[in-house]
Each structure stands twice: as C-alpha cells, then as structure tokens.
C-alpha positions as YAML, in Angstrom:
chain: A
units: angstrom
residues:
- id: 1
  name: MET
  ca: [38.93, -39.91, -23.27]
- id: 2
  name: SER
  ca: [41.79, -39.99, -25.78]
- id: 3
  name: SER
  ca: [42.45, -42.84, -28.23]
- id: 4
  name: LEU
  ca: [45.88, -44.47, -28.55]
- id: 5
  name: LYS
  ca: [46.35, -42.79, -31.92]
- id: 6
  name: GLU
  ca: [45.66, -39.37, -30.42]
- id: 7
  name: LEU
  ca: [48.09, -40.10, -27.58]
- id: 8
  name: PHE
  ca: [50.81, -41.11, -30.07]
- id: 9
  name: GLU
  ca: [50.27, -37.89, -32.03]
- id: 10
  name: LEU
  ca: [50.37, -35.86, -28.82]
- id: 11
  name: GLY
  ca: [53.59, -37.59, -27.72]
- id: 12
  name: LYS
  ca: [55.25, -36.86, -31.05]
- id: 13
  name: GLU
  ca: [54.24, -33.20, -30.81]
- id: 14
  name: LEU
  ca: [55.86, -33.08, -27.37]
- id: 15
  name: GLY
  ca: [59.10, -34.52, -28.83]
- id: 16
  name: PHE
  ca: [58.95, -38.08, -27.44]
- id: 17
  name: GLU
  ca: [60.43, -40.91, -29.48]
- id: 18
  name: GLY
  ca: [60.99, -44.64, -29.16]
- id: 19
  name: GLN
  ca: [60.73, -46.03, -25.62]
- id: 20
  name: PHE
  ca: [59.89, -42.62, -24.15]
- id: 21
  name: LEU
  ca: [56.96, -42.27, -26.56]
- id: 22
  name: ALA
  ca: [55.65, -45.75, -25.66]
- id: 23
  name: GLU
  ca: [55.89, -45.01, -21.92]
- id: 24
  name: PHE
  ca: [54.15, -41.66, -22.42]
- id: 25
  name: VAL
  ca: [51.26, -43.32, -24.28]
- id: 26
  name: LYS
  ca: [51.02, -46.06, -21.63]
- id: 27
  name: ASP
  ca: [51.00, -43.60, -18.73]
- id: 28
  name: GLU
  ca: [48.41, -41.31, -20.35]
- id: 29
  name: HIS
  ca: [46.19, -44.26, -21.25]
- id: 30
  name: GLU
  ca: [46.34, -45.51, -17.65]
- id: 31
  name: ARG
  ca: [45.57, -42.02, -16.37]
- id: 32
  name: ASP
  ca: [42.48, -41.84, -18.63]
- id: 33
  name: ARG
  ca: [41.37, -45.25, -17.38]
- id: 34
  name: GLN
  ca: [41.66, -44.11, -13.75]
- id: 35
  name: VAL
  ca: [39.71, -40.93, -14.50]
- id: 36
  name: ARG
  ca: [36.90, -42.96, -16.10]
- id: 37
  name: GLN
  ca: [36.89, -45.34, -13.14]
- id: 38
  name: GLU
  ca: [36.60, -42.43, -10.69]
- id: 39
  name: GLU
  ca: [33.74, -40.94, -12.72]
- id: 40
  name: ARG
  ca: [31.89, -44.28, -12.64]
- id: 41
  name: GLU
  ca: [32.39, -44.52, -8.88]
- id: 42
  name: ILE
  ca: [31.10, -40.96, -8.41]
- id: 43
  name: ARG
  ca: [27.98, -41.70, -10.50]
- id: 44
  name: LYS
  ca: [27.40, -44.93, -8.57]
- id: 45
  name: ALA
  ca: [27.74, -43.10, -5.24]
- id: 46
  name: GLU
  ca: [25.25, -40.44, -6.39]
- id: 47
  name: HIS
  ca: [22.83, -43.17, -7.51]
- id: 48
  name: ASP
  ca: [23.16, -44.98, -4.17]
- id: 49
  name: ARG
  ca: [22.51, -41.72, -2.29]
- id: 50
  name: GLU
  ca: [19.40, -41.07, -4.38]
- id: 51
  name: VAL
  ca: [18.11, -44.60, -3.74]
- id: 52
  name: LEU
  ca: [18.74, -44.15, -0.02]
- id: 53
  name: ARG
  ca: [16.98, -40.76, -0.04]
- id: 54
  name: ILE
  ca: [13.91, -42.28, -1.73]
- id: 55
  name: GLN
  ca: [13.88, -45.18, 0.74]
- id: 56
  name: LEU
  ca: [14.17, -42.85, 3.74]
- id: 57
  name: ARG
  ca: [11.39, -40.65, 2.37]
- id: 58
  name: LYS
  ca: [9.17, -43.69, 1.88]
- id: 59
  name: GLU
  ca: [9.80, -44.82, 5.45]
- id: 60
  name: GLU
  ca: [9.08, -41.29, 6.70]
- id: 61
  name: GLN
  ca: [5.78, -41.27, 4.78]
- id: 62
  name: GLU
  ca: [4.82, -44.59, 6.32]
- id: 63
  name: ARG
  ca: [5.57, -43.22, 9.80]
- id: 64
  name: GLU
  ca: [3.47, -40.12, 9.07]
- id: 65
  name: ILE
  ca: [0.60, -42.33, 7.88]
- id: 66
  name: GLU
  ca: [0.79, -44.34, 11.08]
- id: 67
  name: LYS
  ca: [0.77, -41.16, 13.19]
- id: 68
  name: LEU
  ca: [-2.26, -39.90, 11.28]
- id: 69
  name: ARG
  ca: [-4.05, -43.18, 11.92]
- id: 70
  name: LEU
  ca: [-3.31, -42.88, 15.64]
- id: 71
  name: HIS
  ca: [-4.43, -39.25, 15.62]
- id: 72
  name: SER
  ca: [-7.75, -40.24, 13.99]
- id: 73
  name: GLN
  ca: [-8.28, -42.94, 16.61]
- id: 74
  name: LEU
  ca: [-7.66, -40.48, 19.45]
- id: 75
  name: GLN
  ca: [-10.15, -38.02, 17.94]
- id: 76
  name: ALA
  ca: [-12.72, -40.80, 17.70]
- id: 77
  name: GLY
  ca: [-12.62, -41.34, 21.47]
- id: 78
  name: GLN
  ca: [-10.06, -44.15, 21.67]
- id: 79
  name: GLU
  ca: [-12.16, -46.27, 19.30]
- id: 80
  name: ALA
  ca: [-10.52, -48.19, 16.48]
- id: 81
  name: VAL
  ca: [-10.91, -46.41, 13.15]
- id: 82
  name: ASP
  ca: [-10.24, -48.04, 9.79]
- id: 83
  name: THR
  ca: [-8.91, -45.14, 7.72]
- id: 84
  name: PRO
  ca: [-8.60, -45.87, 3.99]
- id: 85
  name: VAL
  ca: [-5.28, -45.07, 2.33]
- id: 86
  name: MET
  ca: [-4.73, -44.52, -1.37]
- id: 87
  name: LYS
  ca: [-1.91, -43.49, -3.70]
- id: 88
  name: VAL
  ca: [-2.37, -40.07, -5.26]
- id: 89
  name: ARG
  ca: [-0.34, -37.83, -7.52]
- id: 90
  name: GLY
  ca: [0.89, -34.97, -5.32]
- id: 91
  name: PRO
  ca: [-0.50, -31.53, -6.13]
- id: 92
  name: SER
  ca: [1.87, -28.90, -7.47]
- id: 93
  name: LEU
  ca: [2.78, -26.98, -4.31]
- id: 94
  name: PRO
  ca: [5.98, -25.34, -3.02]
- id: 95
  name: TYR
  ca: [8.20, -27.72, -1.00]
- id: 96
  name: PHE
  ca: [5.99, -30.66, -2.08]
- id: 97
  name: ASP
  ca: [7.29, -33.70, -3.97]
- id: 98
  name: GLU
  ca: [5.01, -34.25, -6.97]
- id: 99
  name: SER
  ca: [5.68, -37.99, -7.12]
- id: 100
  name: THR
  ca: [3.01, -40.49, -6.13]
- id: 101
  name: VAL
  ca: [2.49, -40.46, -2.36]
- id: 102
  name: LEU
  ca: [0.29, -42.25, 0.16]
- id: 103
  name: ALA
  ca: [-2.62, -40.19, 1.46]
- id: 104
  name: VAL
  ca: [-5.03, -40.82, 4.34]
- id: 105
  name: CYS
  ca: [-8.69, -40.39, 3.36]
- id: 106
  name: ILE
  ca: [-10.34, -38.69, 6.35]
- id: 107
  name: GLU
  ca: [-14.12, -38.76, 6.63]
- id: 108
  name: ARG
  ca: [-15.74, -35.32, 6.23]
- id: 109
  name: PRO
  ca: [-12.53, -33.22, 6.12]
- id: 110
  name: ILE
  ca: [-12.87, -29.46, 6.33]
- id: 111
  name: CYS
  ca: [-10.77, -29.05, 3.14]
- id: 112
  name: ASP
  ca: [-10.38, -31.07, -0.06]
- id: 113
  name: VAL
  ca: [-6.64, -31.51, 0.50]
- id: 114
  name: ILE
  ca: [-4.84, -31.10, 3.83]
- id: 115
  name: VAL
  ca: [-1.06, -30.82, 3.54]
- id: 116
  name: GLY
  ca: [1.22, -30.37, 6.52]
- id: 117
  name: ASN
  ca: [4.53, -31.19, 8.16]
- id: 118
  name: LEU
  ca: [6.52, -30.40, 5.03]
- id: 119
  name: GLU
  ca: [10.22, -30.19, 5.73]
- id: 120
  name: GLY
  ca: [11.61, -26.77, 4.81]
- id: 121
  name: ALA
  ca: [8.22, -25.09, 4.33]
- id: 122
  name: THR
  ca: [7.70, -21.66, 5.88]
- id: 123
  name: GLN
  ca: [4.92, -19.10, 5.87]
- id: 124
  name: LEU
  ca: [5.15, -16.49, 3.13]
- id: 125
  name: GLN
  ca: [5.22, -13.63, 5.62]
- id: 126
  name: ASN
  ca: [7.86, -15.34, 7.81]
- id: 127
  name: PRO
  ca: [10.57, -16.77, 5.53]
- id: 128
  name: GLU
  ca: [13.84, -18.02, 6.94]
- id: 129
  name: GLU
  ca: [16.13, -15.06, 7.45]
- id: 130
  name: THR
  ca: [19.36, -17.05, 7.43]
- id: 131
  name: VAL
  ca: [20.46, -19.80, 5.08]
- id: 132
  name: ASN
  ca: [23.56, -21.86, 5.85]
- id: 133
  name: ALA
  ca: [25.49, -23.69, 3.16]
- id: 134
  name: VAL
  ca: [26.48, -26.34, 5.71]
- id: 135
  name: MET
  ca: [24.09, -27.83, 8.27]
- id: 136
  name: THR
  ca: [25.41, -27.40, 11.80]
- id: 137
  name: ARG
  ca: [25.22, -30.10, 14.46]
- id: 138
  name: SER
  ca: [22.48, -28.25, 16.34]
- id: 139
  name: ALA
  ca: [20.43, -27.85, 13.15]
- id: 140
  name: ALA
  ca: [20.87, -31.52, 12.27]
- id: 141
  name: LYS
  ca: [19.78, -32.49, 15.78]
- id: 142
  name: LEU
  ca: [16.65, -30.33, 15.52]
- id: 143
  name: SER
  ca: [15.75, -31.83, 12.12]
- id: 144
  name: THR
  ca: [15.58, -35.33, 13.66]
- id: 145
  name: ARG
  ca: [13.00, -34.36, 16.26]
- id: 146
  name: LEU
  ca: [9.47, -35.53, 15.72]
- id: 147
  name: GLN
  ca: [7.14, -32.75, 14.66]
- id: 148
  name: LYS
  ca: [3.93, -32.10, 16.51]
- id: 149
  name: MET
  ca: [0.81, -33.48, 14.90]
- id: 150
  name: LEU
  ca: [-1.41, -30.97, 13.16]
- id: 151
  name: LYS
  ca: [-4.86, -30.41, 14.61]
- id: 152
  name: ILE
  ca: [-7.05, -31.20, 11.62]
- id: 153
  name: PRO
  ca: [-10.66, -30.11, 12.25]
- id: 154
  name: THR
  ca: [-13.51, -32.11, 10.75]
- id: 155
  name: LEU
  ca: [-17.09, -31.15, 10.06]
- id: 156
  name: PRO
  ca: [-19.49, -31.94, 12.91]
- id: 157
  name: SER
  ca: [-21.70, -34.93, 12.22]
- id: 158
  name: GLY
  ca: [-24.82, -32.74, 12.49]
- id: 159
  name: VAL
  ca: [-23.75, -30.41, 9.69]
- id: 160
  name: GLU
  ca: [-25.46, -31.28, 6.42]
- id: 161
  name: LEU
  ca: [-23.13, -31.46, 3.46]
- id: 162
  name: MET
  ca: [-23.82, -29.03, 0.63]
- id: 163
  name: ASN
  ca: [-24.88, -30.47, -2.72]
- id: 164
  name: VAL
  ca: [-26.54, -29.22, -5.91]
- id: 165
  name: HIS
  ca: [-30.08, -29.59, -4.54]
- id: 166
  name: ASN
  ca: [-29.25, -27.82, -1.28]
- id: 167
  name: MET
  ca: [-27.46, -25.07, -3.18]
- id: 168
  name: LYS
  ca: [-30.54, -24.40, -5.34]
- id: 169
  name: GLU
  ca: [-32.80, -24.20, -2.30]
- id: 170
  name: ALA
  ca: [-30.37, -21.94, -0.43]
- id: 171
  name: GLN
  ca: [-30.16, -19.56, -3.40]
- id: 172
  name: GLN
  ca: [-33.94, -19.41, -3.77]
- id: 173
  name: GLN
  ca: [-34.43, -18.69, -0.06]
- id: 174
  name: ASP
  ca: [-31.70, -16.03, 0.11]
- id: 175
  name: SER
  ca: [-33.43, -12.64, 0.10]
- id: 176
  name: SER
  ca: [-30.24, -10.87, -0.97]
- id: 177
  name: LEU
  ca: [-30.39, -12.73, -4.30]
- id: 178
  name: ALA
  ca: [-34.03, -11.87, -5.05]
- id: 179
  name: ARG
  ca: [-33.13, -8.92, -7.27]
- id: 180
  name: TRP
  ca: [-30.63, -10.98, -9.25]
- id: 181
  name: MET
  ca: [-33.17, -13.78, -9.63]
- id: 182
  name: THR
  ca: [-35.51, -11.25, -11.23]
- id: 183
  name: TYR
  ca: [-32.78, -10.03, -13.55]
- id: 184
  name: ALA
  ca: [-32.01, -13.60, -14.58]
- id: 185
  name: LYS
  ca: [-35.61, -14.13, -15.75]
- id: 186
  name: GLU
  ca: [-35.65, -11.00, -17.90]
- id: 187
  name: GLU
  ca: [-35.00, -11.17, -21.63]
- id: 188
  name: LEU
  ca: [-31.69, -9.77, -22.89]
- id: 189
  name: SER
  ca: [-31.76, -6.61, -24.95]
- id: 190
  name: ASP
  ca: [-30.21, -6.49, -28.41]
- id: 191
  name: ASN
  ca: [-27.12, -4.72, -27.06]
- id: 192
  name: GLN
  ca: [-26.74, -7.27, -24.29]
- id: 193
  name: LYS
  ca: [-27.05, -10.16, -26.75]
- id: 194
  name: HIS
  ca: [-24.41, -8.53, -28.93]
- id: 195
  name: GLU
  ca: [-22.06, -8.15, -25.96]
- id: 196
  name: VAL
  ca: [-22.56, -11.79, -24.97]
- id: 197
  name: ARG
  ca: [-21.81, -12.93, -28.53]
- id: 198
  name: GLU
  ca: [-18.59, -10.92, -28.53]
- id: 199
  name: ILE
  ca: [-17.53, -12.50, -25.23]
- id: 200
  name: LEU
  ca: [-18.29, -16.01, -26.49]
- id: 201
  name: GLU
  ca: [-16.37, -15.40, -29.72]
- id: 202
  name: LYS
  ca: [-13.40, -13.90, -27.89]
- id: 203
  name: TYR
  ca: [-13.18, -16.53, -25.14]
- id: 204
  name: GLY
  ca: [-14.70, -19.47, -26.99]
- id: 205
  name: ASP
  ca: [-11.77, -21.71, -26.11]
- id: 206
  name: ILE
  ca: [-12.51, -21.53, -22.39]
- id: 207
  name: LEU
  ca: [-16.32, -21.14, -22.44]
- id: 208
  name: SER
  ca: [-18.66, -24.01, -23.30]
- id: 209
  name: ASP
  ca: [-22.38, -24.71, -23.09]
- id: 210
  name: VAL
  ca: [-21.57, -28.24, -21.91]
- id: 211
  name: PRO
  ca: [-19.09, -28.16, -19.00]
- id: 212
  name: GLY
  ca: [-17.17, -31.16, -17.81]
- id: 213
  name: LYS
  ca: [-18.01, -33.14, -14.71]
- id: 214
  name: THR
  ca: [-18.93, -30.69, -11.98]
- id: 215
  name: ASP
  ca: [-21.08, -30.41, -8.87]
- id: 216
  name: LEU
  ca: [-22.06, -26.82, -9.64]
- id: 217
  name: VAL
  ca: [-25.35, -25.73, -11.15]
- id: 218
  name: GLN
  ca: [-25.20, -25.45, -14.93]
- id: 219
  name: HIS
  ca: [-26.34, -22.09, -16.31]
- id: 220
  name: LYS
  ca: [-27.25, -21.88, -19.98]
- id: 221
  name: ILE
  ca: [-27.69, -18.75, -22.11]
- id: 222
  name: ASN
  ca: [-29.86, -19.18, -25.18]
- id: 223
  name: LEU
  ca: [-28.96, -16.73, -27.95]
- id: 224
  name: VAL
  ca: [-31.44, -15.94, -30.70]
- id: 225
  name: GLN
  ca: [-29.96, -15.40, -34.14]
- id: 226
  name: GLU
  ca: [-31.40, -12.21, -35.62]
...
C-alpha cells in the first residue's frame, strides 16, 4: 500500500505534472484500494472454507459415532446399549487431527485406544504409489462412499482383567521367573552397588524412587552408604 505522498513523488519521478500528475495519483490510489479489497475477499473466502471444513468434519464425526453405537448394539445381540461418549484430546498420530474429538467408550476394549477409518491413512508397507495434484471425478466419487465398519474385538466376559494383585500372583507362580526371584532377594555386592549409583547419578532426571500414578508394581532399591 502506497501513501498519497509516495504516489506524488513517484509521479514526479515519472515526469507527470499538473492534471496528469493528479490523475496518475488518483488511478494508482484506486488500484491500491482494489488490490486491498481483493485481498480481504480472498482471506474471507479462505476463512469461510475453513469454517465449512470444520463443520463438515464435525458432522462426519457425529455420523461415525452413530455408526459405532449401532455397531455396538449389533454386537450385543440387537439389545439397546448405552455407550458413553466423552471429549478427548486426540493422540499424536499420523493422519490424525490432534484437536478435541468425540470418542466412544467401549466396555472392555482389547486396546487402550482404537483408531480407524482415517481418511488418507495407509499401511507403512503399502503406501500410495501415485499422488495426483488434482482429484479426478472417479477419485472424488470413491471418497464419498461409506467405509466399512471396523471389526473391533472385545475381551470375553469370562476373562479376568489383569491388575496389580493378579500380576503379583502370576509372577510368583511362574516357574520361569523362579531364578530371577532368587536373584532379587540376594544382597548386592559392592561393585553392583557402585554400578547402580552411577546409573542413578547419570539418569537421575528420568529415574525416581517415587513414580507417578501407575498400575505397575513399584520396585525399590535400597542403597547403603559406605
């Protein structure tokens, strides 16, 4: 954007005088105004497209949630299932939007997080071989088709969930761990204590005697100062 003073100076450098100089300044000022107007319209159009993209994504998420609800009902033998839904911050994964999304909380899932039906995602060993700068009509038609629902397995109701108490009992009953259990009860030698101290000093920022909230068994090493 050029000021009127700059336009006058530019007109004089080009050799305009009098009425010709005034018309030059007027025309250039009007041209700058039109350029600014076009830039504002472009920014507004980009903003409107982004708002529309967010709205369409939200509607698509709601449709996916509804399909997951229906899928859960079919797995439950045509019985009505009240599946809780909560907003979560998306994990950092390829092809995954990290903004807050709606997630279905499935009872006894086989994994902590089940992610599927991500547009554009491919397996690492089978990436897309061709990439087109412009989407063809056939490709656009395929992208509008509904994707098949994922078969999400759940733990059988008779399978007991693992917890800290069950983990302790399983470790004590495992014969393959008997030798390591014996080693764990033995006192450390001076050299071993020295090696442990060096490890704790070197990696003290990531090792702690008091871990954060965890479901794992806490192991503590008592060092004797000699």
